[in-house]
BAMI-717237 format. One record per residue (C-alpha): residue number from 1; residue in one letter; y, x negated, z negated. Coordinates in nm, 3 decimals. Layout:
N
<rec><nr>NUM</nr><rest>a</rest><Y>Y</Y><X>X</X><Z>Z</Z></rec>
...
This chain:
224
<rec><nr>1</nr><rest>m</rest><Y>0.014</Y><X>0.032</X><Z>0.022</Z></rec>
<rec><nr>2</nr><rest>c</rest><Y>0.343</Y><X>-0.121</X><Z>0.003</Z></rec>
<rec><nr>3</nr><rest>g</rest><Y>0.594</Y><X>0.066</X><Z>-0.137</Z></rec>
<rec><nr>4</nr><rest>r</rest><Y>0.912</Y><X>-0.139</X><Z>-0.184</Z></rec>
<rec><nr>5</nr><rest>f</rest><Y>1.071</Y><X>-0.470</X><Z>-0.034</Z></rec>
<rec><nr>6</nr><rest>t</rest><Y>1.257</Y><X>-0.689</X><Z>0.031</Z></rec>
<rec><nr>7</nr><rest>i</rest><Y>1.484</Y><X>-0.874</X><Z>0.290</Z></rec>
<rec><nr>8</nr><rest>s</rest><Y>1.766</Y><X>-1.079</X><Z>0.168</Z></rec>
<rec><nr>9</nr><rest>v</rest><Y>1.793</Y><X>-1.343</X><Z>0.419</Z></rec>
<rec><nr>10</nr><rest>e</rest><Y>2.064</Y><X>-1.435</X><Z>0.661</Z></rec>
<rec><nr>11</nr><rest>p</rest><Y>2.139</Y><X>-1.226</X><Z>0.990</Z></rec>
<rec><nr>12</nr><rest>g</rest><Y>2.070</Y><X>-1.512</X><Z>1.221</Z></rec>
<rec><nr>13</nr><rest>e</rest><Y>1.674</Y><X>-1.570</X><Z>1.038</Z></rec>
<rec><nr>14</nr><rest>l</rest><Y>1.655</Y><X>-1.221</X><Z>1.051</Z></rec>
<rec><nr>15</nr><rest>a</rest><Y>1.743</Y><X>-1.202</X><Z>1.419</Z></rec>
<rec><nr>16</nr><rest>e</rest><Y>1.538</Y><X>-1.541</X><Z>1.521</Z></rec>
<rec><nr>17</nr><rest>v</rest><Y>1.227</Y><X>-1.368</X><Z>1.317</Z></rec>
<rec><nr>18</nr><rest>l</rest><Y>1.286</Y><X>-1.048</X><Z>1.486</Z></rec>
<rec><nr>19</nr><rest>g</rest><Y>1.293</Y><X>-1.183</X><Z>1.856</Z></rec>
<rec><nr>20</nr><rest>v</rest><Y>1.624</Y><X>-1.048</X><Z>1.930</Z></rec>
<rec><nr>21</nr><rest>e</rest><Y>1.992</Y><X>-1.207</X><Z>2.040</Z></rec>
<rec><nr>22</nr><rest>s</rest><Y>2.157</Y><X>-0.985</X><Z>1.811</Z></rec>
<rec><nr>23</nr><rest>i</rest><Y>2.100</Y><X>-0.741</X><Z>1.499</Z></rec>
<rec><nr>24</nr><rest>p</rest><Y>2.271</Y><X>-0.419</X><Z>1.410</Z></rec>
<rec><nr>25</nr><rest>d</rest><Y>2.502</Y><X>-0.493</X><Z>1.104</Z></rec>
<rec><nr>26</nr><rest>v</rest><Y>2.313</Y><X>-0.454</X><Z>0.764</Z></rec>
<rec><nr>27</nr><rest>r</rest><Y>2.316</Y><X>-0.613</X><Z>0.398</Z></rec>
<rec><nr>28</nr><rest>k</rest><Y>2.045</Y><X>-0.753</X><Z>0.165</Z></rec>
<rec><nr>29</nr><rest>r</rest><Y>1.811</Y><X>-0.536</X><Z>0.019</Z></rec>
<rec><nr>30</nr><rest>y</rest><Y>1.609</Y><X>-0.634</X><Z>-0.222</Z></rec>
<rec><nr>31</nr><rest>n</rest><Y>1.432</Y><X>-0.329</X><Z>-0.330</Z></rec>
<rec><nr>32</nr><rest>v</rest><Y>1.369</Y><X>-0.110</X><Z>-0.016</Z></rec>
<rec><nr>33</nr><rest>a</rest><Y>1.197</Y><X>0.230</X><Z>-0.078</Z></rec>
<rec><nr>34</nr><rest>p</rest><Y>1.165</Y><X>0.486</X><Z>0.062</Z></rec>
<rec><nr>35</nr><rest>s</rest><Y>1.334</Y><X>0.736</X><Z>0.301</Z></rec>
<rec><nr>36</nr><rest>q</rest><Y>1.660</Y><X>0.487</X><Z>0.343</Z></rec>
<rec><nr>37</nr><rest>t</rest><Y>1.673</Y><X>0.320</X><Z>0.610</Z></rec>
<rec><nr>38</nr><rest>v</rest><Y>1.484</Y><X>-0.027</X><Z>0.741</Z></rec>
<rec><nr>39</nr><rest>l</rest><Y>1.584</Y><X>-0.294</X><Z>1.015</Z></rec>
<rec><nr>40</nr><rest>a</rest><Y>1.253</Y><X>-0.322</X><Z>1.274</Z></rec>
<rec><nr>41</nr><rest>a</rest><Y>1.189</Y><X>-0.391</X><Z>1.609</Z></rec>
<rec><nr>42</nr><rest>r</rest><Y>1.056</Y><X>-0.284</X><Z>1.884</Z></rec>
<rec><nr>43</nr><rest>v</rest><Y>1.036</Y><X>-0.260</X><Z>2.295</Z></rec>
<rec><nr>44</nr><rest>n</rest><Y>1.236</Y><X>-0.032</X><Z>2.469</Z></rec>
<rec><nr>45</nr><rest>d</rest><Y>1.167</Y><X>0.107</X><Z>2.844</Z></rec>
<rec><nr>46</nr><rest>a</rest><Y>1.317</Y><X>-0.191</X><Z>3.024</Z></rec>
<rec><nr>47</nr><rest>g</rest><Y>1.042</Y><X>-0.385</X><Z>2.871</Z></rec>
<rec><nr>48</nr><rest>k</rest><Y>1.272</Y><X>-0.608</X><Z>2.665</Z></rec>
<rec><nr>49</nr><rest>r</rest><Y>1.271</Y><X>-0.624</X><Z>2.252</Z></rec>
<rec><nr>50</nr><rest>e</rest><Y>1.526</Y><X>-0.431</X><Z>2.078</Z></rec>
<rec><nr>51</nr><rest>a</rest><Y>1.624</Y><X>-0.414</X><Z>1.706</Z></rec>
<rec><nr>52</nr><rest>v</rest><Y>1.673</Y><X>-0.067</X><Z>1.539</Z></rec>
<rec><nr>53</nr><rest>v</rest><Y>1.771</Y><X>0.090</X><Z>1.198</Z></rec>
<rec><nr>54</nr><rest>l</rest><Y>1.521</Y><X>0.345</X><Z>1.103</Z></rec>
<rec><nr>55</nr><rest>r</rest><Y>1.417</Y><X>0.593</X><Z>0.794</Z></rec>
<rec><nr>56</nr><rest>w</rest><Y>1.138</Y><X>0.476</X><Z>0.633</Z></rec>
<rec><nr>57</nr><rest>g</rest><Y>0.894</Y><X>0.761</X><Z>0.633</Z></rec>
<rec><nr>58</nr><rest>l</rest><Y>0.755</Y><X>0.858</X><Z>0.968</Z></rec>
<rec><nr>59</nr><rest>v</rest><Y>0.760</Y><X>1.186</X><Z>1.066</Z></rec>
<rec><nr>60</nr><rest>p</rest><Y>0.590</Y><X>1.305</X><Z>1.355</Z></rec>
<rec><nr>61</nr><rest>w</rest><Y>0.745</Y><X>1.441</X><Z>1.629</Z></rec>
<rec><nr>62</nr><rest>w</rest><Y>0.550</Y><X>1.797</X><Z>1.530</Z></rec>
<rec><nr>63</nr><rest>a</rest><Y>0.662</Y><X>1.798</X><Z>1.237</Z></rec>
<rec><nr>64</nr><rest>k</rest><Y>0.798</Y><X>2.148</X><Z>1.080</Z></rec>
<rec><nr>65</nr><rest>d</rest><Y>1.078</Y><X>1.909</X><Z>0.846</Z></rec>
<rec><nr>66</nr><rest>l</rest><Y>1.194</Y><X>1.564</X><Z>0.723</Z></rec>
<rec><nr>67</nr><rest>k</rest><Y>0.965</Y><X>1.671</X><Z>0.412</Z></rec>
<rec><nr>68</nr><rest>i</rest><Y>0.662</Y><X>1.513</X><Z>0.539</Z></rec>
<rec><nr>69</nr><rest>g</rest><Y>0.817</Y><X>1.154</X><Z>0.571</Z></rec>
<rec><nr>70</nr><rest>y</rest><Y>0.726</Y><X>1.070</X><Z>0.198</Z></rec>
<rec><nr>71</nr><rest>s</rest><Y>0.403</Y><X>1.144</X><Z>0.242</Z></rec>
<rec><nr>72</nr><rest>l</rest><Y>0.357</Y><X>0.917</X><Z>0.572</Z></rec>
<rec><nr>73</nr><rest>i</rest><Y>0.576</Y><X>0.578</X><Z>0.439</Z></rec>
<rec><nr>74</nr><rest>n</rest><Y>0.180</Y><X>0.369</X><Z>0.522</Z></rec>
<rec><nr>75</nr><rest>a</rest><Y>-0.010</Y><X>0.419</X><Z>0.765</Z></rec>
<rec><nr>76</nr><rest>r</rest><Y>-0.420</Y><X>0.308</X><Z>0.705</Z></rec>
<rec><nr>77</nr><rest>s</rest><Y>-0.501</Y><X>0.016</X><Z>0.976</Z></rec>
<rec><nr>78</nr><rest>e</rest><Y>-0.860</Y><X>0.196</X><Z>0.956</Z></rec>
<rec><nr>79</nr><rest>t</rest><Y>-0.787</Y><X>0.527</X><Z>1.026</Z></rec>
<rec><nr>80</nr><rest>l</rest><Y>-0.468</Y><X>0.445</X><Z>1.355</Z></rec>
<rec><nr>81</nr><rest>a</rest><Y>-0.601</Y><X>0.536</X><Z>1.655</Z></rec>
<rec><nr>82</nr><rest>h</rest><Y>-0.751</Y><X>0.882</X><Z>1.478</Z></rec>
<rec><nr>83</nr><rest>k</rest><Y>-0.525</Y><X>1.062</X><Z>1.219</Z></rec>
<rec><nr>84</nr><rest>p</rest><Y>-0.265</Y><X>1.292</X><Z>1.375</Z></rec>
<rec><nr>85</nr><rest>s</rest><Y>0.031</Y><X>1.157</X><Z>1.202</Z></rec>
<rec><nr>86</nr><rest>f</rest><Y>-0.030</Y><X>0.841</X><Z>1.338</Z></rec>
<rec><nr>87</nr><rest>r</rest><Y>-0.252</Y><X>0.813</X><Z>1.663</Z></rec>
<rec><nr>88</nr><rest>e</rest><Y>0.024</Y><X>0.857</X><Z>1.927</Z></rec>
<rec><nr>89</nr><rest>a</rest><Y>0.272</Y><X>0.662</X><Z>1.772</Z></rec>
<rec><nr>90</nr><rest>f</rest><Y>-0.015</Y><X>0.397</X><Z>1.741</Z></rec>
<rec><nr>91</nr><rest>k</rest><Y>-0.085</Y><X>0.423</X><Z>2.124</Z></rec>
<rec><nr>92</nr><rest>k</rest><Y>0.309</Y><X>0.472</X><Z>2.234</Z></rec>
<rec><nr>93</nr><rest>r</rest><Y>0.526</Y><X>0.365</X><Z>1.969</Z></rec>
<rec><nr>94</nr><rest>r</rest><Y>0.450</Y><X>0.046</X><Z>1.771</Z></rec>
<rec><nr>95</nr><rest>c</rest><Y>0.752</Y><X>-0.225</X><Z>1.609</Z></rec>
<rec><nr>96</nr><rest>v</rest><Y>0.727</Y><X>-0.473</X><Z>1.371</Z></rec>
<rec><nr>97</nr><rest>i</rest><Y>0.946</Y><X>-0.457</X><Z>1.048</Z></rec>
<rec><nr>98</nr><rest>p</rest><Y>1.121</Y><X>-0.752</X><Z>0.834</Z></rec>
<rec><nr>99</nr><rest>a</rest><Y>1.049</Y><X>-0.852</X><Z>0.498</Z></rec>
<rec><nr>100</nr><rest>d</rest><Y>1.083</Y><X>-1.160</X><Z>0.303</Z></rec>
<rec><nr>101</nr><rest>g</rest><Y>0.851</Y><X>-1.019</X><Z>0.023</Z></rec>
<rec><nr>102</nr><rest>f</rest><Y>0.749</Y><X>-0.773</X><Z>-0.125</Z></rec>
<rec><nr>103</nr><rest>f</rest><Y>0.656</Y><X>-0.555</X><Z>-0.485</Z></rec>
<rec><nr>104</nr><rest>e</rest><Y>0.321</Y><X>-0.421</X><Z>-0.637</Z></rec>
<rec><nr>105</nr><rest>w</rest><Y>0.324</Y><X>-0.368</X><Z>-1.020</Z></rec>
<rec><nr>106</nr><rest>k</rest><Y>0.030</Y><X>-0.395</X><Z>-1.304</Z></rec>
<rec><nr>107</nr><rest>a</rest><Y>-0.016</Y><X>-0.181</X><Z>-1.600</Z></rec>
<rec><nr>108</nr><rest>v</rest><Y>0.027</Y><X>-0.380</X><Z>-1.917</Z></rec>
<rec><nr>109</nr><rest>g</rest><Y>-0.004</Y><X>-0.080</X><Z>-2.213</Z></rec>
<rec><nr>110</nr><rest>k</rest><Y>0.198</Y><X>0.180</X><Z>-2.065</Z></rec>
<rec><nr>111</nr><rest>v</rest><Y>0.456</Y><X>-0.038</X><Z>-1.883</Z></rec>
<rec><nr>112</nr><rest>k</rest><Y>0.385</Y><X>-0.106</X><Z>-1.495</Z></rec>
<rec><nr>113</nr><rest>h</rest><Y>0.545</Y><X>-0.482</X><Z>-1.446</Z></rec>
<rec><nr>114</nr><rest>p</rest><Y>0.640</Y><X>-0.555</X><Z>-1.136</Z></rec>
<rec><nr>115</nr><rest>h</rest><Y>0.547</Y><X>-0.858</X><Z>-0.876</Z></rec>
<rec><nr>116</nr><rest>w</rest><Y>0.721</Y><X>-1.008</X><Z>-0.566</Z></rec>
<rec><nr>117</nr><rest>f</rest><Y>0.468</Y><X>-1.148</X><Z>-0.305</Z></rec>
<rec><nr>118</nr><rest>h</rest><Y>0.649</Y><X>-1.396</X><Z>-0.116</Z></rec>
<rec><nr>119</nr><rest>r</rest><Y>0.619</Y><X>-1.679</X><Z>0.099</Z></rec>
<rec><nr>120</nr><rest>k</rest><Y>0.694</Y><X>-1.981</X><Z>-0.095</Z></rec>
<rec><nr>121</nr><rest>d</rest><Y>0.918</Y><X>-2.107</X><Z>0.111</Z></rec>
<rec><nr>122</nr><rest>r</rest><Y>1.084</Y><X>-1.724</X><Z>0.128</Z></rec>
<rec><nr>123</nr><rest>k</rest><Y>1.120</Y><X>-1.745</X><Z>0.467</Z></rec>
<rec><nr>124</nr><rest>a</rest><Y>1.134</Y><X>-1.406</X><Z>0.621</Z></rec>
<rec><nr>125</nr><rest>f</rest><Y>0.765</Y><X>-1.280</X><Z>0.811</Z></rec>
<rec><nr>126</nr><rest>l</rest><Y>0.708</Y><X>-0.944</X><Z>1.001</Z></rec>
<rec><nr>127</nr><rest>f</rest><Y>0.498</Y><X>-0.618</X><Z>0.921</Z></rec>
<rec><nr>128</nr><rest>a</rest><Y>0.332</Y><X>-0.422</X><Z>1.160</Z></rec>
<rec><nr>129</nr><rest>g</rest><Y>0.489</Y><X>-0.064</X><Z>1.211</Z></rec>
<rec><nr>130</nr><rest>l</rest><Y>0.471</Y><X>0.288</X><Z>1.426</Z></rec>
<rec><nr>131</nr><rest>w</rest><Y>0.810</Y><X>0.384</X><Z>1.491</Z></rec>
<rec><nr>132</nr><rest>e</rest><Y>0.858</Y><X>0.826</X><Z>1.585</Z></rec>
<rec><nr>133</nr><rest>r</rest><Y>1.168</Y><X>1.004</X><Z>1.686</Z></rec>
<rec><nr>134</nr><rest>w</rest><Y>1.185</Y><X>1.395</X><Z>1.550</Z></rec>
<rec><nr>135</nr><rest>q</rest><Y>1.406</Y><X>1.667</X><Z>1.637</Z></rec>
<rec><nr>136</nr><rest>p</rest><Y>1.556</Y><X>1.895</X><Z>1.400</Z></rec>
<rec><nr>137</nr><rest>e</rest><Y>1.654</Y><X>2.241</X><Z>1.486</Z></rec>
<rec><nr>138</nr><rest>t</rest><Y>1.986</Y><X>2.153</X><Z>1.495</Z></rec>
<rec><nr>139</nr><rest>g</rest><Y>2.159</Y><X>1.798</X><Z>1.452</Z></rec>
<rec><nr>140</nr><rest>d</rest><Y>2.078</Y><X>1.441</X><Z>1.636</Z></rec>
<rec><nr>141</nr><rest>p</rest><Y>1.686</Y><X>1.321</X><Z>1.672</Z></rec>
<rec><nr>142</nr><rest>i</rest><Y>1.596</Y><X>1.138</X><Z>1.344</Z></rec>
<rec><nr>143</nr><rest>e</rest><Y>1.393</Y><X>0.764</X><Z>1.410</Z></rec>
<rec><nr>144</nr><rest>s</rest><Y>1.113</Y><X>0.686</X><Z>1.152</Z></rec>
<rec><nr>145</nr><rest>c</rest><Y>0.841</Y><X>0.460</X><Z>1.046</Z></rec>
<rec><nr>146</nr><rest>s</rest><Y>0.574</Y><X>0.360</X><Z>0.869</Z></rec>
<rec><nr>147</nr><rest>i</rest><Y>0.447</Y><X>0.050</X><Z>0.737</Z></rec>
<rec><nr>148</nr><rest>v</rest><Y>0.059</Y><X>-0.028</X><Z>0.850</Z></rec>
<rec><nr>149</nr><rest>t</rest><Y>-0.156</Y><X>-0.154</X><Z>0.546</Z></rec>
<rec><nr>150</nr><rest>t</rest><Y>-0.495</Y><X>-0.333</X><Z>0.552</Z></rec>
<rec><nr>151</nr><rest>e</rest><Y>-0.715</Y><X>-0.417</X><Z>0.195</Z></rec>
<rec><nr>152</nr><rest>a</rest><Y>-0.538</Y><X>-0.678</X><Z>0.057</Z></rec>
<rec><nr>153</nr><rest>n</rest><Y>-0.656</Y><X>-1.053</X><Z>0.065</Z></rec>
<rec><nr>154</nr><rest>e</rest><Y>-0.691</Y><X>-1.215</X><Z>-0.228</Z></rec>
<rec><nr>155</nr><rest>v</rest><Y>-0.377</Y><X>-1.261</X><Z>-0.405</Z></rec>
<rec><nr>156</nr><rest>v</rest><Y>-0.307</Y><X>-0.905</X><Z>-0.377</Z></rec>
<rec><nr>157</nr><rest>q</rest><Y>-0.612</Y><X>-0.771</X><Z>-0.485</Z></rec>
<rec><nr>158</nr><rest>p</rest><Y>-0.560</Y><X>-0.814</X><Z>-0.863</Z></rec>
<rec><nr>159</nr><rest>y</rest><Y>-0.258</Y><X>-0.536</X><Z>-0.821</Z></rec>
<rec><nr>160</nr><rest>h</rest><Y>-0.390</Y><X>-0.298</X><Z>-0.543</Z></rec>
<rec><nr>161</nr><rest>d</rest><Y>-0.625</Y><X>-0.264</X><Z>-0.290</Z></rec>
<rec><nr>162</nr><rest>r</rest><Y>-0.411</Y><X>-0.270</X><Z>0.001</Z></rec>
<rec><nr>163</nr><rest>m</rest><Y>-0.159</Y><X>-0.474</X><Z>0.163</Z></rec>
<rec><nr>164</nr><rest>p</rest><Y>0.081</Y><X>-0.462</X><Z>0.476</Z></rec>
<rec><nr>165</nr><rest>v</rest><Y>-0.018</Y><X>-0.564</X><Z>0.763</Z></rec>
<rec><nr>166</nr><rest>i</rest><Y>0.181</Y><X>-0.935</X><Z>0.836</Z></rec>
<rec><nr>167</nr><rest>l</rest><Y>0.207</Y><X>-1.044</X><Z>1.178</Z></rec>
<rec><nr>168</nr><rest>t</rest><Y>0.330</Y><X>-1.355</X><Z>1.323</Z></rec>
<rec><nr>169</nr><rest>g</rest><Y>0.454</Y><X>-1.508</X><Z>1.678</Z></rec>
<rec><nr>170</nr><rest>l</rest><Y>0.208</Y><X>-1.428</X><Z>1.872</Z></rec>
<rec><nr>171</nr><rest>t</rest><Y>0.059</Y><X>-1.120</X><Z>1.675</Z></rec>
<rec><nr>172</nr><rest>a</rest><Y>0.396</Y><X>-0.963</X><Z>1.673</Z></rec>
<rec><nr>173</nr><rest>d</rest><Y>0.401</Y><X>-0.946</X><Z>2.075</Z></rec>
<rec><nr>174</nr><rest>r</rest><Y>0.037</Y><X>-0.820</X><Z>2.108</Z></rec>
<rec><nr>175</nr><rest>w</rest><Y>0.107</Y><X>-0.585</X><Z>1.897</Z></rec>
<rec><nr>176</nr><rest>l</rest><Y>0.496</Y><X>-0.469</X><Z>2.062</Z></rec>
<rec><nr>177</nr><rest>k</rest><Y>0.305</Y><X>-0.508</X><Z>2.348</Z></rec>
<rec><nr>178</nr><rest>a</rest><Y>0.367</Y><X>-0.179</X><Z>2.621</Z></rec>
<rec><nr>179</nr><rest>g</rest><Y>0.109</Y><X>0.099</X><Z>2.646</Z></rec>
<rec><nr>180</nr><rest>a</rest><Y>-0.252</Y><X>0.116</X><Z>2.445</Z></rec>
<rec><nr>181</nr><rest>i</rest><Y>-0.367</Y><X>-0.054</X><Z>2.248</Z></rec>
<rec><nr>182</nr><rest>s</rest><Y>-0.805</Y><X>-0.057</X><Z>2.144</Z></rec>
<rec><nr>183</nr><rest>p</rest><Y>-0.891</Y><X>0.039</X><Z>1.818</Z></rec>
<rec><nr>184</nr><rest>e</rest><Y>-1.086</Y><X>-0.283</X><Z>1.913</Z></rec>
<rec><nr>185</nr><rest>a</rest><Y>-0.788</Y><X>-0.547</X><Z>1.972</Z></rec>
<rec><nr>186</nr><rest>a</rest><Y>-0.565</Y><X>-0.350</X><Z>1.672</Z></rec>
<rec><nr>187</nr><rest>a</rest><Y>-0.818</Y><X>-0.457</X><Z>1.488</Z></rec>
<rec><nr>188</nr><rest>e</rest><Y>-0.839</Y><X>-0.846</X><Z>1.566</Z></rec>
<rec><nr>189</nr><rest>l</rest><Y>-0.462</Y><X>-0.797</X><Z>1.492</Z></rec>
<rec><nr>190</nr><rest>l</rest><Y>-0.469</Y><X>-0.573</X><Z>1.184</Z></rec>
<rec><nr>191</nr><rest>k</rest><Y>-0.579</Y><X>-0.779</X><Z>0.881</Z></rec>
<rec><nr>192</nr><rest>p</rest><Y>-0.513</Y><X>-0.968</X><Z>0.547</Z></rec>
<rec><nr>193</nr><rest>a</rest><Y>-0.287</Y><X>-1.238</X><Z>0.572</Z></rec>
<rec><nr>194</nr><rest>p</rest><Y>-0.481</Y><X>-1.585</X><Z>0.486</Z></rec>
<rec><nr>195</nr><rest>k</rest><Y>-0.451</Y><X>-1.645</X><Z>0.093</Z></rec>
<rec><nr>196</nr><rest>s</rest><Y>-0.247</Y><X>-1.982</X><Z>0.192</Z></rec>
<rec><nr>197</nr><rest>f</rest><Y>0.064</Y><X>-1.717</X><Z>0.319</Z></rec>
<rec><nr>198</nr><rest>l</rest><Y>0.173</Y><X>-1.496</X><Z>0.051</Z></rec>
<rec><nr>199</nr><rest>i</rest><Y>0.264</Y><X>-1.641</X><Z>-0.343</Z></rec>
<rec><nr>200</nr><rest>e</rest><Y>0.347</Y><X>-1.433</X><Z>-0.618</Z></rec>
<rec><nr>201</nr><rest>n</rest><Y>0.581</Y><X>-1.410</X><Z>-0.964</Z></rec>
<rec><nr>202</nr><rest>e</rest><Y>0.638</Y><X>-1.159</X><Z>-1.228</Z></rec>
<rec><nr>203</nr><rest>v</rest><Y>0.987</Y><X>-0.968</X><Z>-1.174</Z></rec>
<rec><nr>204</nr><rest>s</rest><Y>1.232</Y><X>-0.726</X><Z>-1.441</Z></rec>
<rec><nr>205</nr><rest>t</rest><Y>1.123</Y><X>-0.367</X><Z>-1.449</Z></rec>
<rec><nr>206</nr><rest>i</rest><Y>1.477</Y><X>-0.307</X><Z>-1.342</Z></rec>
<rec><nr>207</nr><rest>v</rest><Y>1.310</Y><X>-0.256</X><Z>-1.021</Z></rec>
<rec><nr>208</nr><rest>n</rest><Y>1.094</Y><X>0.022</X><Z>-1.122</Z></rec>
<rec><nr>209</nr><rest>t</rest><Y>1.427</Y><X>0.223</X><Z>-1.044</Z></rec>
<rec><nr>210</nr><rest>p</rest><Y>1.463</Y><X>0.197</X><Z>-0.701</Z></rec>
<rec><nr>211</nr><rest>k</rest><Y>1.875</Y><X>0.281</X><Z>-0.714</Z></rec>
<rec><nr>212</nr><rest>t</rest><Y>1.862</Y><X>-0.117</X><Z>-0.849</Z></rec>
<rec><nr>213</nr><rest>d</rest><Y>1.910</Y><X>-0.249</X><Z>-0.527</Z></rec>
<rec><nr>214</nr><rest>a</rest><Y>2.039</Y><X>-0.678</X><Z>-0.687</Z></rec>
<rec><nr>215</nr><rest>p</rest><Y>1.952</Y><X>-1.003</X><Z>-0.669</Z></rec>
<rec><nr>216</nr><rest>e</rest><Y>1.803</Y><X>-0.948</X><Z>-0.990</Z></rec>
<rec><nr>217</nr><rest>c</rest><Y>1.517</Y><X>-0.765</X><Z>-0.874</Z></rec>
<rec><nr>218</nr><rest>i</rest><Y>1.381</Y><X>-1.079</X><Z>-0.719</Z></rec>
<rec><nr>219</nr><rest>a</rest><Y>1.411</Y><X>-1.364</X><Z>-1.053</Z></rec>
<rec><nr>220</nr><rest>a</rest><Y>1.102</Y><X>-1.411</X><Z>-1.163</Z></rec>
<rec><nr>221</nr><rest>v</rest><Y>1.043</Y><X>-1.356</X><Z>-1.566</Z></rec>
<rec><nr>222</nr><rest>a</rest><Y>0.809</Y><X>-1.504</X><Z>-1.838</Z></rec>
<rec><nr>223</nr><rest>a</rest><Y>0.443</Y><X>-1.312</X><Z>-1.759</Z></rec>
<rec><nr>224</nr><rest>s</rest><Y>0.385</Y><X>-1.035</X><Z>-1.969</Z></rec>
């Protein structure tokens, strides 16, 4: 699962990791939560990669209202090709979402202590994602996204049995390639990150409140 993440690198690094020439004006984020807007990259109709801003929580084109997005923040890699909420986006509307870390929690007594998973060098990486365009009865279309998850690797496993699918340059290119991608090909891409890719440290419980979005969210604290 991925229910919160961070993206606190400089704009130049964001553009580089997304493989685009420019990005929208976005601020550093230390506690991104569902229903908020996130930066992503996708391939446009001209076959060129573009950076866009999407609402986190996928709303299928056939949805009756926006609320369904709250239950579709993540998409299990094993069922993308079959689940009605994701199968069309899996075929036609794939994206990548930049991050430099994500949170998982471990309960100690009645308190849930957050842990931040990130690269040792603090550099950004890419989540595999899906996006959709939904047209409400009135107003402008809403574009939204979901983060693809897979089974947890050895670093994340003590805290959760799922983790986001993390893509690198070549795997991101294959994921974004226009046209359908077979379940077999997807399975090769949507694997857990190597154990050496991530480290973790416990952070303050201020992360538990989605409204808190400050550098203190990723400051290490003594283990509980």
